[in-house]
C-alpha positions as a Markdown table, in Angstrom:
| # | Residue | x | y | z |
|---|---|---|---|---|
| 1 | Met | -2.9 | -25.5 | 9.7 |
| 2 | Ala | -2.7 | -22.1 | 7.9 |
| 3 | Leu | 0.4 | -21.1 | 6.0 |
| 4 | Pro | 2.3 | -18.1 | 7.3 |
| 5 | Gln | 1.8 | -14.8 | 5.6 |
| 6 | Gly | 3.7 | -11.5 | 5.3 |
| 7 | Ala | 6.8 | -11.2 | 7.5 |
| 8 | Ala | 6.5 | -14.7 | 8.9 |
| 9 | Ala | 6.4 | -16.2 | 5.4 |
| 10 | Ser | 9.5 | -14.2 | 4.4 |
| 11 | Gln | 11.4 | -15.5 | 7.5 |
| 12 | Leu | 10.3 | -19.0 | 6.8 |
| 13 | Ser | 11.4 | -18.7 | 3.2 |
| 14 | Glu | 14.8 | -17.4 | 4.4 |
| 15 | Val | 15.3 | -20.3 | 6.8 |
| 16 | Ile | 14.4 | -22.8 | 4.1 |
| 17 | Thr | 16.9 | -21.2 | 1.7 |
| 18 | Arg | 19.7 | -21.2 | 4.3 |
| 19 | Arg | 19.0 | -24.9 | 5.1 |
| 20 | Arg | 19.1 | -25.8 | 1.5 |
| 21 | Arg | 22.5 | -24.0 | 1.0 |
| 22 | Ala | 24.1 | -25.2 | 4.2 |
| 23 | Pro | 25.4 | -28.6 | 2.9 |
| 24 | Ala | 27.2 | -26.8 | 0.0 |
| 25 | Asn | 28.9 | -24.4 | 2.4 |
| 26 | Ile | 30.2 | -27.0 | 4.9 |
| 27 | Asp | 33.4 | -27.8 | 3.0 |
| 28 | Gly | 34.5 | -24.2 | 3.0 |
| 29 | Ala | 33.4 | -23.4 | 6.6 |
| 30 | Ala | 36.9 | -23.2 | 8.0 |
| 31 | Val | 38.2 | -20.8 | 5.4 |
| 32 | Thr | 36.0 | -17.8 | 4.5 |
| 33 | Ala | 36.1 | -16.3 | 1.0 |
| 34 | Gly | 37.5 | -13.0 | 2.4 |
| 35 | Ala | 40.3 | -14.6 | 4.4 |
| 36 | Ala | 43.6 | -12.9 | 3.6 |
| 37 | Ala | 45.8 | -15.4 | 5.5 |
| 38 | Glu | 47.9 | -17.8 | 3.7 |
| 39 | Arg | 46.4 | -21.3 | 3.9 |
| 40 | Gly | 49.8 | -22.9 | 5.0 |
| 41 | Ala | 50.1 | -20.4 | 7.8 |
| 42 | Val | 46.6 | -21.0 | 9.0 |
| 43 | Leu | 47.2 | -24.8 | 9.0 |
| 44 | Arg | 50.5 | -24.4 | 10.9 |
| 45 | Leu | 48.8 | -22.3 | 13.6 |
| 46 | Leu | 45.9 | -24.8 | 13.9 |
| 47 | Asn | 48.3 | -27.7 | 14.2 |
| 48 | Glu | 50.3 | -25.9 | 16.9 |
| 49 | Ala | 47.3 | -24.6 | 18.9 |
| 50 | Pro | 46.4 | -27.9 | 20.7 |
| 51 | Ala | 49.8 | -28.4 | 22.1 |
| 52 | Pro | 49.5 | -25.9 | 25.1 |
| 53 | Glu | 46.2 | -27.6 | 26.1 |
| 54 | Leu | 48.1 | -30.6 | 27.5 |
| 55 | Pro | 50.4 | -28.8 | 29.9 |
| 56 | Cys | 47.4 | -26.7 | 31.0 |
| 57 | Thr | 45.5 | -29.9 | 31.9 |
| 58 | Arg | 48.5 | -31.1 | 34.0 |
| 59 | Arg | 48.9 | -27.7 | 35.6 |
| 60 | Tyr | 45.2 | -27.4 | 36.6 |
| 61 | Arg | 45.3 | -31.0 | 37.9 |
| 62 | Arg | 48.4 | -30.2 | 40.0 |
| 63 | His | 46.8 | -27.1 | 41.4 |
| 64 | Tyr | 43.7 | -29.1 | 42.2 |
| 65 | Leu | 45.7 | -31.6 | 44.2 |
| 66 | Leu | 47.7 | -28.9 | 46.0 |
| 67 | Ala | 44.7 | -26.7 | 46.9 |
| 68 | Ala | 44.4 | -26.3 | 50.7 |
| 69 | Gly | 43.1 | -23.8 | 53.2 |
| 70 | Leu | 39.8 | -22.1 | 54.0 |
| 71 | Ala | 38.6 | -21.9 | 50.4 |
| 72 | Ala | 40.0 | -25.3 | 49.4 |
| 73 | Glu | 36.7 | -27.0 | 48.6 |
| 74 | Ser | 35.6 | -24.1 | 46.3 |
| 75 | Ala | 39.0 | -23.9 | 44.7 |
| 76 | Gln | 39.2 | -27.6 | 44.2 |
| 77 | Arg | 35.8 | -27.7 | 42.5 |
| 78 | Glu | 36.9 | -25.0 | 40.1 |
| 79 | Leu | 40.3 | -26.5 | 39.5 |
| 80 | Arg | 38.8 | -30.0 | 39.0 |
| 81 | Gln | 36.5 | -28.6 | 36.2 |
| 82 | His | 39.2 | -27.0 | 34.1 |
| 83 | Pro | 41.3 | -30.0 | 33.3 |
| 84 | Gln | 38.2 | -31.8 | 32.3 |
| 85 | Glu | 37.4 | -29.0 | 29.8 |
| 86 | Glu | 41.0 | -28.6 | 28.3 |
| 87 | Pro | 41.0 | -31.8 | 26.1 |
| 88 | Gly | 37.7 | -30.6 | 24.6 |
| 89 | His | 39.4 | -27.3 | 23.6 |
| 90 | Ala | 42.2 | -29.3 | 21.9 |
| 91 | Asp | 39.7 | -31.5 | 20.1 |
| 92 | Arg | 37.7 | -28.5 | 18.8 |
| 93 | Ile | 41.0 | -26.9 | 17.5 |
| 94 | Ala | 42.0 | -30.2 | 15.9 |
| 95 | Ala | 38.6 | -30.6 | 14.2 |
| 96 | Arg | 38.9 | -27.1 | 12.9 |
| 97 | Gly | 42.3 | -27.9 | 11.4 |
| 98 | Gln | 40.8 | -31.0 | 9.6 |
| 99 | Arg | 38.1 | -28.9 | 8.0 |
| 100 | Thr | 40.7 | -26.5 | 6.5 |
């Protein structure tokens, strides 16, 4: 197989360089160098952010159970999906807080 040349070689070199640097940048991923926010404030916000996801889950579940009428099946499908997604939102926020 022939080696890439020209622009393709340059792009390949850039990809290789980024992959080599990635492990070194993982620890600082949640806080960028240019972030002006105070670390404590960021952590407080990230710790508080998952809390609203739990009531949202219950509210969507209640709406799903109460859905009735002509469009009930369509509404129930949509409302059944949302409470299944909400815990994932909370998990992603919590993971972000752990990386900070």
